[in-house]
PyMOL commands that place a pseudoatom at each C-alpha (Angstrom):
pseudoatom trace, name=CA, resn=MET, resi=1, chain=A, elem=C, hetatm=0, pos=[96.135, 80.592, 100.733]
pseudoatom trace, name=CA, resn=ALA, resi=2, chain=A, elem=C, hetatm=0, pos=[97.667, 81.914, 103.945]
pseudoatom trace, name=CA, resn=SER, resi=3, chain=A, elem=C, hetatm=0, pos=[98.421, 85.326, 102.463]
pseudoatom trace, name=CA, resn=ALA, resi=4, chain=A, elem=C, hetatm=0, pos=[94.748, 85.915, 101.587]
pseudoatom trace, name=CA, resn=LYS, resi=5, chain=A, elem=C, hetatm=0, pos=[93.718, 85.134, 105.160]
pseudoatom trace, name=CA, resn=ARG, resi=6, chain=A, elem=C, hetatm=0, pos=[96.325, 87.549, 106.570]
pseudoatom trace, name=CA, resn=ILE, resi=7, chain=A, elem=C, hetatm=0, pos=[95.381, 90.255, 104.038]
pseudoatom trace, name=CA, resn=THR, resi=8, chain=A, elem=C, hetatm=0, pos=[91.680, 89.890, 104.879]
pseudoatom trace, name=CA, resn=LYS, resi=9, chain=A, elem=C, hetatm=0, pos=[92.461, 90.252, 108.583]
pseudoatom trace, name=CA, resn=GLU, resi=10, chain=A, elem=C, hetatm=0, pos=[94.615, 93.353, 107.980]
pseudoatom trace, name=CA, resn=LEU, resi=11, chain=A, elem=C, hetatm=0, pos=[91.998, 94.848, 105.659]
pseudoatom trace, name=CA, resn=GLN, resi=12, chain=A, elem=C, hetatm=0, pos=[89.393, 94.506, 108.420]
pseudoatom trace, name=CA, resn=GLU, resi=13, chain=A, elem=C, hetatm=0, pos=[91.817, 96.189, 110.829]
pseudoatom trace, name=CA, resn=CYS, resi=14, chain=A, elem=C, hetatm=0, pos=[92.349, 99.088, 108.406]
pseudoatom trace, name=CA, resn=GLU, resi=15, chain=A, elem=C, hetatm=0, pos=[88.608, 99.466, 107.804]
pseudoatom trace, name=CA, resn=SER, resi=16, chain=A, elem=C, hetatm=0, pos=[87.653, 99.373, 111.487]
pseudoatom trace, name=CA, resn=SER, resi=17, chain=A, elem=C, hetatm=0, pos=[90.448, 101.705, 112.579]
pseudoatom trace, name=CA, resn=PRO, resi=18, chain=A, elem=C, hetatm=0, pos=[91.893, 103.484, 109.528]
pseudoatom trace, name=CA, resn=PRO, resi=19, chain=A, elem=C, hetatm=0, pos=[94.972, 105.668, 109.819]
pseudoatom trace, name=CA, resn=PRO, resi=20, chain=A, elem=C, hetatm=0, pos=[94.042, 109.396, 109.917]
pseudoatom trace, name=CA, resn=GLY, resi=21, chain=A, elem=C, hetatm=0, pos=[93.028, 110.828, 106.542]
pseudoatom trace, name=CA, resn=LEU, resi=22, chain=A, elem=C, hetatm=0, pos=[93.016, 107.476, 104.750]
pseudoatom trace, name=CA, resn=SER, resi=23, chain=A, elem=C, hetatm=0, pos=[90.286, 105.410, 103.144]
pseudoatom trace, name=CA, resn=ILE, resi=24, chain=A, elem=C, hetatm=0, pos=[90.554, 102.130, 101.267]
pseudoatom trace, name=CA, resn=ALA, resi=25, chain=A, elem=C, hetatm=0, pos=[88.661, 100.658, 98.331]
pseudoatom trace, name=CA, resn=TYR, resi=26, chain=A, elem=C, hetatm=0, pos=[89.184, 97.200, 96.892]
pseudoatom trace, name=CA, resn=SER, resi=27, chain=A, elem=C, hetatm=0, pos=[87.497, 94.605, 94.770]
pseudoatom trace, name=CA, resn=GLU, resi=28, chain=A, elem=C, hetatm=0, pos=[86.287, 91.509, 96.619]
pseudoatom trace, name=CA, resn=SER, resi=29, chain=A, elem=C, hetatm=0, pos=[87.459, 89.489, 93.616]
pseudoatom trace, name=CA, resn=ASN, resi=30, chain=A, elem=C, hetatm=0, pos=[91.042, 90.722, 94.141]
pseudoatom trace, name=CA, resn=ILE, resi=31, chain=A, elem=C, hetatm=0, pos=[92.018, 91.657, 97.695]
pseudoatom trace, name=CA, resn=TYR, resi=32, chain=A, elem=C, hetatm=0, pos=[95.641, 91.918, 96.562]
pseudoatom trace, name=CA, resn=VAL, resi=33, chain=A, elem=C, hetatm=0, pos=[95.073, 95.394, 95.069]
pseudoatom trace, name=CA, resn=TRP, resi=34, chain=A, elem=C, hetatm=0, pos=[93.829, 98.278, 97.199]
pseudoatom trace, name=CA, resn=ILE, resi=35, chain=A, elem=C, hetatm=0, pos=[93.059, 101.804, 96.084]
pseudoatom trace, name=CA, resn=VAL, resi=36, chain=A, elem=C, hetatm=0, pos=[93.943, 104.150, 98.924]
pseudoatom trace, name=CA, resn=THR, resi=37, chain=A, elem=C, hetatm=0, pos=[92.726, 107.722, 99.183]
pseudoatom trace, name=CA, resn=LEU, resi=38, chain=A, elem=C, hetatm=0, pos=[94.970, 109.938, 101.283]
pseudoatom trace, name=CA, resn=GLN, resi=39, chain=A, elem=C, hetatm=0, pos=[93.986, 113.422, 102.436]
pseudoatom trace, name=CA, resn=GLY, resi=40, chain=A, elem=C, hetatm=0, pos=[96.930, 115.836, 102.493]
pseudoatom trace, name=CA, resn=PRO, resi=41, chain=A, elem=C, hetatm=0, pos=[97.844, 116.154, 106.190]
pseudoatom trace, name=CA, resn=PRO, resi=42, chain=A, elem=C, hetatm=0, pos=[96.798, 119.451, 107.826]
pseudoatom trace, name=CA, resn=GLY, resi=43, chain=A, elem=C, hetatm=0, pos=[99.617, 121.916, 108.376]
pseudoatom trace, name=CA, resn=THR, resi=44, chain=A, elem=C, hetatm=0, pos=[101.646, 120.610, 105.414]
pseudoatom trace, name=CA, resn=VAL, resi=45, chain=A, elem=C, hetatm=0, pos=[102.098, 121.891, 101.867]
pseudoatom trace, name=CA, resn=TYR, resi=46, chain=A, elem=C, hetatm=0, pos=[99.893, 118.957, 100.827]
pseudoatom trace, name=CA, resn=ALA, resi=47, chain=A, elem=C, hetatm=0, pos=[96.915, 120.060, 102.979]
pseudoatom trace, name=CA, resn=GLY, resi=48, chain=A, elem=C, hetatm=0, pos=[93.722, 120.297, 100.952]
pseudoatom trace, name=CA, resn=GLY, resi=49, chain=A, elem=C, hetatm=0, pos=[94.958, 117.735, 98.450]
pseudoatom trace, name=CA, resn=VAL, resi=50, chain=A, elem=C, hetatm=0, pos=[93.407, 114.344, 97.843]
pseudoatom trace, name=CA, resn=PHE, resi=51, chain=A, elem=C, hetatm=0, pos=[95.898, 111.738, 96.666]
pseudoatom trace, name=CA, resn=THR, resi=52, chain=A, elem=C, hetatm=0, pos=[95.118, 108.311, 95.252]
pseudoatom trace, name=CA, resn=LEU, resi=53, chain=A, elem=C, hetatm=0, pos=[97.586, 105.471, 95.718]
pseudoatom trace, name=CA, resn=THR, resi=54, chain=A, elem=C, hetatm=0, pos=[97.616, 101.849, 94.653]
pseudoatom trace, name=CA, resn=LEU, resi=55, chain=A, elem=C, hetatm=0, pos=[98.830, 99.278, 97.171]
pseudoatom trace, name=CA, resn=THR, resi=56, chain=A, elem=C, hetatm=0, pos=[99.617, 95.921, 95.557]
pseudoatom trace, name=CA, resn=LEU, resi=57, chain=A, elem=C, hetatm=0, pos=[100.215, 92.920, 97.776]
pseudoatom trace, name=CA, resn=PRO, resi=58, chain=A, elem=C, hetatm=0, pos=[102.352, 90.074, 96.445]
pseudoatom trace, name=CA, resn=THR, resi=59, chain=A, elem=C, hetatm=0, pos=[101.035, 86.518, 96.797]
pseudoatom trace, name=CA, resn=GLU, resi=60, chain=A, elem=C, hetatm=0, pos=[104.069, 85.945, 99.052]
pseudoatom trace, name=CA, resn=TYR, resi=61, chain=A, elem=C, hetatm=0, pos=[102.815, 88.592, 101.531]
pseudoatom trace, name=CA, resn=PRO, resi=62, chain=A, elem=C, hetatm=0, pos=[103.794, 88.960, 104.398]
pseudoatom trace, name=CA, resn=PHE, resi=63, chain=A, elem=C, hetatm=0, pos=[107.176, 87.548, 103.410]
pseudoatom trace, name=CA, resn=LYS, resi=64, chain=A, elem=C, hetatm=0, pos=[107.517, 90.135, 100.635]
pseudoatom trace, name=CA, resn=ALA, resi=65, chain=A, elem=C, hetatm=0, pos=[106.680, 93.823, 100.991]
pseudoatom trace, name=CA, resn=PRO, resi=66, chain=A, elem=C, hetatm=0, pos=[103.703, 95.370, 99.246]
pseudoatom trace, name=CA, resn=GLY, resi=67, chain=A, elem=C, hetatm=0, pos=[104.210, 97.775, 96.388]
pseudoatom trace, name=CA, resn=VAL, resi=68, chain=A, elem=C, hetatm=0, pos=[102.849, 101.299, 96.812]
pseudoatom trace, name=CA, resn=VAL, resi=69, chain=A, elem=C, hetatm=0, pos=[102.639, 103.975, 94.110]
pseudoatom trace, name=CA, resn=PHE, resi=70, chain=A, elem=C, hetatm=0, pos=[101.058, 107.408, 93.935]
pseudoatom trace, name=CA, resn=ASN, resi=71, chain=A, elem=C, hetatm=0, pos=[98.477, 107.586, 91.135]
pseudoatom trace, name=CA, resn=THR, resi=72, chain=A, elem=C, hetatm=0, pos=[98.125, 111.309, 91.783]
pseudoatom trace, name=CA, resn=ARG, resi=73, chain=A, elem=C, hetatm=0, pos=[101.114, 113.400, 90.748]
pseudoatom trace, name=CA, resn=ILE, resi=74, chain=A, elem=C, hetatm=0, pos=[102.916, 114.897, 93.736]
pseudoatom trace, name=CA, resn=TYR, resi=75, chain=A, elem=C, hetatm=0, pos=[105.929, 117.168, 94.150]
pseudoatom trace, name=CA, resn=HIS, resi=76, chain=A, elem=C, hetatm=0, pos=[107.972, 115.278, 96.719]
pseudoatom trace, name=CA, resn=PRO, resi=77, chain=A, elem=C, hetatm=0, pos=[111.616, 114.211, 97.122]
pseudoatom trace, name=CA, resn=ASN, resi=78, chain=A, elem=C, hetatm=0, pos=[110.645, 110.597, 97.902]
pseudoatom trace, name=CA, resn=VAL, resi=79, chain=A, elem=C, hetatm=0, pos=[108.200, 110.076, 95.002]
pseudoatom trace, name=CA, resn=THR, resi=80, chain=A, elem=C, hetatm=0, pos=[109.187, 109.973, 91.341]
pseudoatom trace, name=CA, resn=ASN, resi=81, chain=A, elem=C, hetatm=0, pos=[108.102, 113.149, 89.577]
pseudoatom trace, name=CA, resn=ASP, resi=82, chain=A, elem=C, hetatm=0, pos=[106.394, 111.302, 86.733]
pseudoatom trace, name=CA, resn=ASN, resi=83, chain=A, elem=C, hetatm=0, pos=[103.283, 109.258, 86.029]
pseudoatom trace, name=CA, resn=ALA, resi=84, chain=A, elem=C, hetatm=0, pos=[104.797, 106.144, 87.669]
pseudoatom trace, name=CA, resn=GLY, resi=85, chain=A, elem=C, hetatm=0, pos=[104.603, 107.620, 91.195]
pseudoatom trace, name=CA, resn=ASN, resi=86, chain=A, elem=C, hetatm=0, pos=[107.135, 105.232, 92.717]
pseudoatom trace, name=CA, resn=ILE, resi=87, chain=A, elem=C, hetatm=0, pos=[107.856, 105.773, 96.407]
pseudoatom trace, name=CA, resn=CYS, resi=88, chain=A, elem=C, hetatm=0, pos=[111.147, 105.507, 98.251]
pseudoatom trace, name=CA, resn=LEU, resi=89, chain=A, elem=C, hetatm=0, pos=[110.266, 104.282, 101.730]
pseudoatom trace, name=CA, resn=SER, resi=90, chain=A, elem=C, hetatm=0, pos=[112.867, 102.338, 103.707]
pseudoatom trace, name=CA, resn=LEU, resi=91, chain=A, elem=C, hetatm=0, pos=[110.196, 100.111, 105.313]
pseudoatom trace, name=CA, resn=LEU, resi=92, chain=A, elem=C, hetatm=0, pos=[109.354, 98.714, 101.854]
pseudoatom trace, name=CA, resn=LYS, resi=93, chain=A, elem=C, hetatm=0, pos=[112.927, 97.897, 100.843]
pseudoatom trace, name=CA, resn=PRO, resi=94, chain=A, elem=C, hetatm=0, pos=[113.551, 94.131, 100.771]
pseudoatom trace, name=CA, resn=GLU, resi=95, chain=A, elem=C, hetatm=0, pos=[116.421, 94.394, 103.251]
pseudoatom trace, name=CA, resn=HIS, resi=96, chain=A, elem=C, hetatm=0, pos=[114.195, 96.229, 105.787]
pseudoatom trace, name=CA, resn=TRP, resi=97, chain=A, elem=C, hetatm=0, pos=[110.856, 94.449, 105.295]
pseudoatom trace, name=CA, resn=LYS, resi=98, chain=A, elem=C, hetatm=0, pos=[109.849, 92.063, 108.075]
pseudoatom trace, name=CA, resn=PRO, resi=99, chain=A, elem=C, hetatm=0, pos=[106.910, 89.633, 107.960]
pseudoatom trace, name=CA, resn=ALA, resi=100, chain=A, elem=C, hetatm=0, pos=[105.687, 91.131, 111.242]
pseudoatom trace, name=CA, resn=SER, resi=101, chain=A, elem=C, hetatm=0, pos=[105.184, 94.488, 109.474]
pseudoatom trace, name=CA, resn=ARG, resi=102, chain=A, elem=C, hetatm=0, pos=[101.568, 95.418, 108.863]
pseudoatom trace, name=CA, resn=ILE, resi=103, chain=A, elem=C, hetatm=0, pos=[99.797, 97.167, 106.014]
pseudoatom trace, name=CA, resn=LYS, resi=104, chain=A, elem=C, hetatm=0, pos=[98.406, 99.768, 108.406]
pseudoatom trace, name=CA, resn=GLY, resi=105, chain=A, elem=C, hetatm=0, pos=[101.994, 100.636, 109.367]
pseudoatom trace, name=CA, resn=VAL, resi=106, chain=A, elem=C, hetatm=0, pos=[102.907, 100.988, 105.685]
pseudoatom trace, name=CA, resn=LEU, resi=107, chain=A, elem=C, hetatm=0, pos=[99.999, 103.366, 105.103]
pseudoatom trace, name=CA, resn=GLU, resi=108, chain=A, elem=C, hetatm=0, pos=[100.910, 105.393, 108.197]
pseudoatom trace, name=CA, resn=ALA, resi=109, chain=A, elem=C, hetatm=0, pos=[104.524, 105.599, 106.959]
pseudoatom trace, name=CA, resn=VAL, resi=110, chain=A, elem=C, hetatm=0, pos=[103.389, 106.870, 103.539]
pseudoatom trace, name=CA, resn=ARG, resi=111, chain=A, elem=C, hetatm=0, pos=[101.238, 109.517, 105.224]
pseudoatom trace, name=CA, resn=GLN, resi=112, chain=A, elem=C, hetatm=0, pos=[104.173, 110.466, 107.464]
pseudoatom trace, name=CA, resn=LEU, resi=113, chain=A, elem=C, hetatm=0, pos=[106.305, 111.059, 104.348]
pseudoatom trace, name=CA, resn=LEU, resi=114, chain=A, elem=C, hetatm=0, pos=[103.916, 113.896, 103.476]
pseudoatom trace, name=CA, resn=VAL, resi=115, chain=A, elem=C, hetatm=0, pos=[104.349, 115.346, 106.960]
pseudoatom trace, name=CA, resn=GLU, resi=116, chain=A, elem=C, hetatm=0, pos=[108.097, 114.882, 107.003]
pseudoatom trace, name=CA, resn=PRO, resi=117, chain=A, elem=C, hetatm=0, pos=[109.857, 114.198, 103.667]
pseudoatom trace, name=CA, resn=GLN, resi=118, chain=A, elem=C, hetatm=0, pos=[113.158, 112.321, 103.833]
pseudoatom trace, name=CA, resn=PRO, resi=119, chain=A, elem=C, hetatm=0, pos=[115.427, 114.288, 101.474]
pseudoatom trace, name=CA, resn=ASP, resi=120, chain=A, elem=C, hetatm=0, pos=[118.485, 112.205, 102.392]
pseudoatom trace, name=CA, resn=ASP, resi=121, chain=A, elem=C, hetatm=0, pos=[116.804, 109.088, 100.946]
pseudoatom trace, name=CA, resn=ALA, resi=122, chain=A, elem=C, hetatm=0, pos=[115.361, 110.750, 97.856]
pseudoatom trace, name=CA, resn=LEU, resi=123, chain=A, elem=C, hetatm=0, pos=[114.268, 109.456, 94.467]
pseudoatom trace, name=CA, resn=GLU, resi=124, chain=A, elem=C, hetatm=0, pos=[114.243, 113.006, 93.085]
pseudoatom trace, name=CA, resn=ALA, resi=125, chain=A, elem=C, hetatm=0, pos=[117.616, 114.593, 93.870]
pseudoatom trace, name=CA, resn=ARG, resi=126, chain=A, elem=C, hetatm=0, pos=[116.669, 118.004, 92.452]
pseudoatom trace, name=CA, resn=ILE, resi=127, chain=A, elem=C, hetatm=0, pos=[113.506, 118.206, 94.569]
pseudoatom trace, name=CA, resn=ALA, resi=128, chain=A, elem=C, hetatm=0, pos=[115.413, 116.993, 97.641]
pseudoatom trace, name=CA, resn=ASP, resi=129, chain=A, elem=C, hetatm=0, pos=[118.048, 119.690, 97.094]
pseudoatom trace, name=CA, resn=GLU, resi=130, chain=A, elem=C, hetatm=0, pos=[115.315, 122.307, 96.745]
pseudoatom trace, name=CA, resn=TYR, resi=131, chain=A, elem=C, hetatm=0, pos=[113.635, 121.008, 99.927]
pseudoatom trace, name=CA, resn=LYS, resi=132, chain=A, elem=C, hetatm=0, pos=[116.899, 121.326, 101.887]
pseudoatom trace, name=CA, resn=ASN, resi=133, chain=A, elem=C, hetatm=0, pos=[118.256, 124.551, 100.376]
pseudoatom trace, name=CA, resn=ASN, resi=134, chain=A, elem=C, hetatm=0, pos=[115.300, 126.605, 99.133]
pseudoatom trace, name=CA, resn=ARG, resi=135, chain=A, elem=C, hetatm=0, pos=[112.322, 125.634, 101.247]
pseudoatom trace, name=CA, resn=ALA, resi=136, chain=A, elem=C, hetatm=0, pos=[110.172, 128.551, 100.067]
pseudoatom trace, name=CA, resn=GLU, resi=137, chain=A, elem=C, hetatm=0, pos=[110.539, 127.426, 96.433]
pseudoatom trace, name=CA, resn=PHE, resi=138, chain=A, elem=C, hetatm=0, pos=[109.845, 123.806, 97.380]
pseudoatom trace, name=CA, resn=ASP, resi=139, chain=A, elem=C, hetatm=0, pos=[106.697, 124.840, 99.274]
pseudoatom trace, name=CA, resn=LYS, resi=140, chain=A, elem=C, hetatm=0, pos=[105.512, 126.925, 96.310]
pseudoatom trace, name=CA, resn=ASN, resi=141, chain=A, elem=C, hetatm=0, pos=[106.072, 124.080, 93.845]
pseudoatom trace, name=CA, resn=ALA, resi=142, chain=A, elem=C, hetatm=0, pos=[104.464, 121.451, 96.084]
pseudoatom trace, name=CA, resn=LYS, resi=143, chain=A, elem=C, hetatm=0, pos=[101.378, 123.635, 96.620]
pseudoatom trace, name=CA, resn=SER, resi=144, chain=A, elem=C, hetatm=0, pos=[101.199, 124.235, 92.873]
pseudoatom trace, name=CA, resn=TYR, resi=145, chain=A, elem=C, hetatm=0, pos=[101.091, 120.460, 92.273]
pseudoatom trace, name=CA, resn=VAL, resi=146, chain=A, elem=C, hetatm=0, pos=[98.339, 120.095, 94.883]
pseudoatom trace, name=CA, resn=GLN, resi=147, chain=A, elem=C, hetatm=0, pos=[96.309, 122.758, 93.048]
pseudoatom trace, name=CA, resn=ARG, resi=148, chain=A, elem=C, hetatm=0, pos=[96.968, 121.209, 89.650]
pseudoatom trace, name=CA, resn=TYR, resi=149, chain=A, elem=C, hetatm=0, pos=[96.676, 117.487, 90.392]
pseudoatom trace, name=CA, resn=ALA, resi=150, chain=A, elem=C, hetatm=0, pos=[95.265, 116.783, 93.859]
pseudoatom trace, name=CA, resn=LYS, resi=151, chain=A, elem=C, hetatm=0, pos=[92.297, 119.048, 94.402]
pseudoatom trace, name=CA, resn=ALA, resi=152, chain=A, elem=C, hetatm=0, pos=[89.141, 117.195, 95.447]
pseudoatom trace, name=CA, resn=GLY, resi=153, chain=A, elem=C, hetatm=0, pos=[86.889, 116.695, 92.453]
pseudoatom trace, name=CA, resn=GLY, resi=154, chain=A, elem=C, hetatm=0, pos=[89.739, 117.328, 90.006]
pseudoatom trace, name=CA, resn=GLY, resi=155, chain=A, elem=C, hetatm=0, pos=[91.604, 114.851, 87.842]
pseudoatom trace, name=CA, resn=ASN, resi=156, chain=A, elem=C, hetatm=0, pos=[94.070, 112.551, 89.496]
pseudoatom trace, name=CA, resn=GLY, resi=157, chain=A, elem=C, hetatm=0, pos=[96.928, 113.679, 87.308]
pseudoatom trace, name=CA, resn=GLY, resi=158, chain=A, elem=C, hetatm=0, pos=[97.339, 110.346, 85.563]
pseudoatom trace, name=CA, resn=GLY, resi=159, chain=A, elem=C, hetatm=0, pos=[99.661, 107.456, 86.154]
pseudoatom trace, name=CA, resn=GLY, resi=160, chain=A, elem=C, hetatm=0, pos=[99.206, 104.159, 87.894]
pseudoatom trace, name=CA, resn=ALA, resi=161, chain=A, elem=C, hetatm=0, pos=[96.081, 102.058, 88.094]
pseudoatom trace, name=CA, resn=GLY, resi=162, chain=A, elem=C, hetatm=0, pos=[92.853, 103.686, 89.128]
pseudoatom trace, name=CA, resn=ALA, resi=163, chain=A, elem=C, hetatm=0, pos=[89.921, 101.941, 90.770]
pseudoatom trace, name=CA, resn=GLU, resi=164, chain=A, elem=C, hetatm=0, pos=[88.974, 100.534, 87.388]
pseudoatom trace, name=CA, resn=GLY, resi=165, chain=A, elem=C, hetatm=0, pos=[92.226, 98.540, 87.475]
pseudoatom trace, name=CA, resn=THR, resi=166, chain=A, elem=C, hetatm=0, pos=[91.021, 96.398, 90.392]
pseudoatom trace, name=CA, resn=LYS, resi=167, chain=A, elem=C, hetatm=0, pos=[88.598, 94.125, 88.519]
for i in range(1, 167): cmd.bond("trace and resi %d" % i, "trace and resi %d" % (i + 1))
show_as sticks, trace
zoom trace
C-alpha cells in the first residue's frame, strides 16, 4: 500500500527531526493512528501544559488530509470546547489539502495555533469573541484550563482516543 510507505517515511522524518515541543507514539501494528504529545509553547497562555492529540491518517493519504483532535481539553477559539476536541485548521480542509503537504507541517500548524489563535476562523464563536474583545479574560480562562486539564502528570481531561486506542 503506497500510503503506508509514505506514512512510514514521514514518521521517520518526524522522529529524526520532530517539530519543537512535540513527541509521537504509535503502534507498529497500526501506523495510521499517532498519539502526539504537545508541550504548550513558551510565552503563551498554554505554556506549562502538556496536550495529547490523536492524528488519524486515512488509507487514501496523502490524497486525503489526516484528522487531528485534541484529547486534552483546551480553551481555544479553534478547538471545540468539549470532549471531541475537533480542530479548525485551514490546511486540513478538503479544499485546501494538497498531496504534497506533509504530516510534520500539519503538526507545526497545530502548534502554531497555540502560539497564534485564528479567531476569524473559529469553531467556538464565544471564545473567539472573548479572545478579540477581552483578552485578559481569555488569558485567565485558557490558563485555568491548562491548570485543570493539561498539567504534566494530571489527567488528560477526557475525550478522544488515548494511547490505548492504538492497538
